[in-house]
C-alpha positions in Angstrom: 69.2 122.9 121.9 68.3 123.3 118.2 70.5 126.4 117.9 73.4 124.5 119.5 73.1 121.7 117.0 72.5 124.1 114.1 75.6 126.1 115.1 77.7 123.0 115.3 76.5 121.8 111.9 77.3 125.2 110.4 80.8 125.2 111.9 81.4 121.7 110.5 80.2 122.8 107.1 82.5 125.8 107.2 85.5 123.6 108.1 84.6 121.2 105.3 84.1 123.9 102.6 87.3 125.7 103.8 89.2 122.5 103.4 87.9 122.1 99.8 88.9 125.8 99.1 92.4 125.2 100.5 92.8 122.3 98.1 91.7 124.5 95.2 94.2 127.2 96.2 97.0 124.7 96.5 96.1 123.1 93.2 96.4 126.5 91.5 99.6 127.4 93.3 101.2 124.0 92.6 99.7 123.9 89.0 98.1 120.5 89.6 94.6 119.6 88.5 92.6 117.6 91.0 89.4 115.7 90.8 86.3 116.3 93.0 87.6 113.4 95.1 90.7 115.3 95.9 88.7 118.3 97.0 86.5 116.1 99.2 89.7 114.6 100.8 90.7 118.2 101.7 87.3 118.8 103.3 87.7 115.6 105.3 91.2 116.6 106.4 89.8 119.9 107.7 87.2 117.9 109.7 89.7 115.4 111.2 90.0 117.1 114.6 86.3 116.7 115.1 86.4 112.9 114.3 85.7 112.2 118.0 82.4 113.9 118.1 80.2 111.2 116.4 81.8 108.6 118.8 81.0 110.8 121.8 77.4 111.3 120.6 77.0 107.5 120.1 78.5 106.7 123.5 77.1 109.4 125.7 74.0 110.4 123.7 75.2 114.0 123.4 78.2 115.9 122.2 80.8 116.9 124.7 80.8 120.7 124.9 84.6 120.6 125.7 85.7 118.3 122.9 88.6 120.6 122.2 90.3 119.1 125.2 90.6 115.7 123.5 93.7 114.3 121.8 92.5 115.3 118.4 92.6 118.9 119.3 96.3 119.0 120.2 97.8 120.9 117.3 101.4 119.9 117.8 100.5 116.2 117.8 97.9 116.1 115.0 99.7 118.6 112.7 102.9 116.7 113.0 101.4 113.4 112.1 99.1 114.8 109.4 102.0 116.6 107.7 104.1 113.4 107.8 101.3 111.2 106.5 100.6 113.8 103.8 104.2 113.9 102.8 104.6 110.1 102.6 101.4 109.6 100.7 101.4 112.6 98.3 104.6 114.6 98.7 105.0 118.2 99.5 101.6 119.0 97.8 99.5 116.9 100.2 101.7 117.7 103.2 101.0 121.4 102.7 97.3 120.8 102.2 97.1 118.7 105.4 99.0 121.4 107.4 96.9 124.2 106.0 93.5 122.4 106.5 94.3 121.5 110.1 95.7 124.9 110.8 92.5 126.4 109.5 90.5 124.1 111.8 92.5 125.0 114.9 92.3 128.8 114.1 88.5 128.5 113.5 87.9 126.6 116.8 
């Protein structure tokens, strides 16, 4: 049980740190300086598909081992909405970050 929780925590940490790295790469490519808050937002975007896990733990007392079957793990749905939201809130810069972070998450899963 401990190894399962530890493995899940490490996977979440990897997604979060990869999201922060993706923001850094995009800020260099787009020649935009970002604050630490911008990097944290990128990490949170990369964790977005796993947003249902805390709810499942609170409701059932344990994580669903097949949470990849939930709506948040439907790439065509989530990627489309995230890219649109990113575009309307921050233009092409944040749309590309949202798409890249979520694509990383889906490839990692």
